[in-house]
N, C-alpha and C positions, 0 to 999 in steps of 0.2 A: 672511423677511414670507407670501409669499404660497405657500409651501412648508407654515411653521405653521397659514394657514389651509385650506387642504385637508384638514390630518392632523384637524382641529377639527369633523369632521360630527356634525349631530344626527340622530339617525336615529327618527321616531316610527314605529313599528309598527302605530300604530294608524289612520293615515291609509289611505283608498285606495290601493294602489302605485303606481295613475300618477301620486300624490300625490310618492312618494319622493326622494330625492337621485336625479338623471341616472344615478350609474356604480351609484347599488345597482340600482335601477330593472331599469335596462339586464340586469342579473346576477340578479336575481329573476324578471323573465319566462320567462329563459332556463334557467332549472335549473327552475322550475315545469311549462314544454315540457316536458324530459328526463325528468321525475319522472311525468309525466298516468300513464303506465301504470302503473308501480309502487304510484302511491298506491291507484289504482284498483283493482289485488290484495288490497293492503293492507285496503284499507274492507271487502272483500268476507271479510278472512281476523278482522277486528273483528265482521261479522254473523253467522259464521258459526253461535253458539250463542244467537242469535236471531230465525232463519231466519223463525218462524212467530210470533214476538211483534208483535204491532200496535204495543204502546209505543215500541220500538228504533225502527220507519220511521218514526217522525212526530216523531223527535229533530233534532237539530240535524246531531252527525258522521253521521250515516247519510244527509245530505243530499249530502256532497261539494261543497258547495259553499263556496269561501274568500271567499266577500262576506256570508254567513250564517253558517261558523263560523271562530271565532279558531284551532282547532288546524290547519285545514290552509294557514294564512296562517304559523301560528306555524313549523311544521313547514318551508317554504321559509326565512322567515326563518336559523333557522338552521342551514339549507343554505347561504344565501349567505355566514353567520358563519365557515362552515370556509375560506373565502377569506382567509388573511392578509393580504393587500395592503390588502381590502375594510375586515377588523376591522381591524385596526390604525390606521385613516381615522376612525373612529367614537370621539367623546370621550363620548357621552351614549346611549344607545339607552332608548327609551321604549317601554314593554310597557305591557300590557292587564289581563295576569295576573298575579299573584302566584307561582303555578302553574310559568307560563312562565319565569318569571325564576330561580325554585330550578332548572329543567329545566337552564337554561344554567350556573347556577352547578356542579350537580352533575357536569355534566359537562365543565365546566372550558374552555368555548367560549371566553370573554370572559377577558381578562388584566383583571380588576378594578382593578389599579391604574391602567391606562393609560385602562379605559372606565367608566362611573357607566351603572348601571342604576337607571332609574326608573318607578315605577311610574303609569301613567292610568286610571284605575276610569274604564268611561262607566257611570251610572248607569240606571238600565232601570226604576226604581220608576213616573215619571211614564206611559211609556210603558203600563207595565200598567196603569193605574188607568183611561189611553184605552181601553185596549184591553177594559179588561170592561165600561167604559159604552158604546163604540160599541157593542159585541154586545148589550149589553140593550138598547139604543137602537134599534137593527134589528128586533129579536123584539117589541117594545114595538109599534112603527111597522107591523108585519106585521099585530099582532091588530088594531090600531086602524082598519085599510084592511079589515078584514073579509072581506077574502079567499075568496070561494068555491074549495073545492077541486074543480081541472079534472078531474082522473082519475079514471079511468072501469074497474073490475077484467074489464069486461066487451072491453076494445081495448087491446091490444097499440100501444106506445108508443116513439118513441125520445127518449132525451133528451141534450142538447148542454149540457156544460159550459162557463160564459162569469162574466164577472164585471164590476161596476156598480162604478163608481168616482165620484167626484166632482161628475163634469159631470149638467148635466140631458140627459136621454136623447131621443133624436129617431127614434133606430134601436139596436140591439143596437152596443155599444161593442168588442167581439171581433169581430166578424164583421156588420157593420151592413147588407147588403144580403140575406142568406142567408135570414130571415124573407119576404120580398118575394119571392122569390125559389121559396121550398119552397112557397107558397101557391099562388104564379103558377102552377104545375106541379100545384095542388090537392092537394098534400102536406103533411095538416094531422095526421096522428096526431105532432107532435115538440113536444118543451116545452125552453124554455132554465131553467137551473137555474143561477141567480146565486148570486157568493161576492162580497159587499159586502167593497172594498177602505177600510180603516178612511181617515175624512178628517173634516174639523170642519162641512162647510157639511149640517147637519140639514136644514133647508128643499128643501135639492135629493132630500136621502134621501127622505121623504116623497115629494115629487115622483114620483119616480122608480118607486116604488113602487106609487102611484095609475094611472103609464101603463103599467107592466105588465099591470094588473089589466086593460087591454085585448087583451092582447095574450098569445101560445103560451107563457107563463111562470109558472114551479113554482118558489114559495118554497122552501127546506129549511124554512124557521123557520113554517112553515105548519101544520107537522107536527107540531113542536117544541112543550111545553108548559113554563111557568114550572120546572115538578119536574123536566122533563126536562136545562134548561137550568142549573140551580144544581148538578144532579148533574156536568153537561160540566164547569162553574169549577170545582168540588172536585178532580174527578179530574186537570185543566189543573194546579190551585195545588197539588194533593200528588200529585204523581207516584210511580208505582211505581220502587222501585229498580232500577237497572239496574247499579248501580257493577259494576266489575270488577278483574281484571287482566288486559290487553290486550296482544296482540302487539307486541312494538320495531317500529321503523320505522328502518332503517339505523342497528340496535346501539342507539337512544334508545329508553329507555321512556318514553310520552307518557300513561301509565294516569291520572297526576292532571290531566290538561288534558280529555282523555277525561271524564273523571267530570263535572269540572266542569260539562261545556257540558250532559253529561245531566241536572244539577240543575238547570240555566240556565232563568231565565222571559224570556228575551233570546227567543224567537221563540214567545211565550205565544200570541201571535193567529194563528199557523199551526197551533201543536197543535190550539187550540179549531176554528179549523176543519176539520179533519181528524178530529176527534171527534166533529162534527159530520154530517160525512160518510155518518160510520159510522153515528149512528144513523139518522140522516134513512132511508136507504137499510133498515136494518135497520127503520123504520115502514111502507115501501113493502111491503115481505116481509108484514108484519104484517098489511095492505087488500088482501094477492094482486095487486096489479098487477102486470100482466105489460112486461115491459123486454125488446123486440127486440135495442136497440144503446142503446149513451151514446159519444159523441164527447168526447175529456178534452181542454182544452188543455194537452201534457204536455211541461212544464218537468221531469219526474225528482222533484220538490221533493215535502216531504210530504203536502199536500192530493191533490197525482196520487197517489201512492201509498195514500191512505187509500182514494180513490176507487175503485181496484183490488181493494183489501185488501175491501172493502166488496161488490163486485158478486160479485165471484170467490165470496166466501161466501157471500151469499144470493141471488144470481143465475148460479148455475155455467153457465147457458146463453145468460146474456147476450153478445151480441160487444161487445167495449171497447175501440172506435178509440184510440191518443194521438195529437191530430193536432201538428202541429211545425211552421207556419206562420210558422217566424221563420229568421233568420239561422247560419251554425253561424261561431262562432269558436271556436276551440286553448285558448283557457282559460278556456271554459265547458265543460270534457269532461262535468259532473255531467248535461250536457243528453242528451249520449250514453250509454243505460242500459248494463249491465253485465249479463254472463252470469252471476254470481252475486244476482242483481238477478230475473234469470229463473226461477233456480232456489228463489227464495223465493216466485217467483207473485205480485210485486208492481211487475208490469209489464204492459201493454194486450197483445191477441191479439196485432196489429202497430200499427203506424206509418203516419200518411202524413207524405211529405213533400212539399214543393213543390217539387222538380227532382230530376234526376239528379245531381245536383254532391253532393246533401247524403244521400246514397245511404251511399255507402262513411264517411264521418266520423262517420255514426248509428251505423254497424256495426263501429264500431274496437275498442269493449270485447265484443262480442258477434257473432259471425257469425250466428248462429240466428237471429237475430231477424229478424219478417216488414216488408217495407215497401213500402209502396205509393206511386207517384206521382201527386201530383193537382194542381192551377194553385193550388188555394185551397179553404175550405171553402164560399165561394159557388155553387162546383159539386155542385149537391143529390144528384149520381151517386153520392158516396161514402154517402149514407144507403140509398140503393136496392141496393147491392150485394147479390146472395143469397149466402145461407150457403153 
């Protein structure tokens, strides 16, 4: 009786891997860690024909993030299913993508007489509408706040990439003490440039925009017209076609799954913000603003790469600093920049990490990357570092 129960596992692969059945979870993370380097190398092969293509670097497959991309999760799921002891215990396999179901069937990964594959698709329509609405509300709110443009083309400035969420601001959310320290040192030629994280607290949104008027903040939306907004919206909804036949991974063709993700609107907000970053930097260039340095909170995601591509393109002499003031976890290998990303020039000039212990893992996939050690970004010496 217990044996029968043990052989009737329901594996819902759409869940976070931490919530998988214990037997599967252990195997999943073990295989992921073993495949980390090969997955990074393979993603580099996927990117080979798109090295200079902005659109590619803001798409889901280029993130290498298994929490955003079902592609990388599905690859590990398939590798787990190669273990006969495990797959023979699975009665129902629940997947999010019909393309992945077809890949499993085509490659005869499962015995369909023993295991039934079910599809559980996640609707993105509501989140898509929320993203569009929130982006528009931010734009309107910034315009209504009548923010004066604090930038002066005669002065060289430094930018600090940051975020604003649902909380009412008293200090910067990412770097709460940095502004006070810099002003205390009479270092005033800096501006925080926030990206708004989508949330429902619209009253706090307006309060935060009004709060930032009295501080060293520049809103990207202040340089963006309504025409610009709808152009970005159009480009994000009707994306450039990047579909292709891609290299196999472990003899399996995942092209259909990659193309599905390239066509997906699941990460609409990140793609929209990436395009907004690019246009914002282009507007700065047209106004002849002089920018010495930009500090990016660098998680190696699409919005981060968009900053890098934009500044390398429009401000090639600007120092781009990628700040990584967060912990290292082996399962978040996408935080560690890869050599193929450096070749494509989508990485900062150098990274700043908060201790020697992080230097080795951050250079795991790119031994040539320049890494500096710093306690945190409330140490303003990073900004003052001479070229």
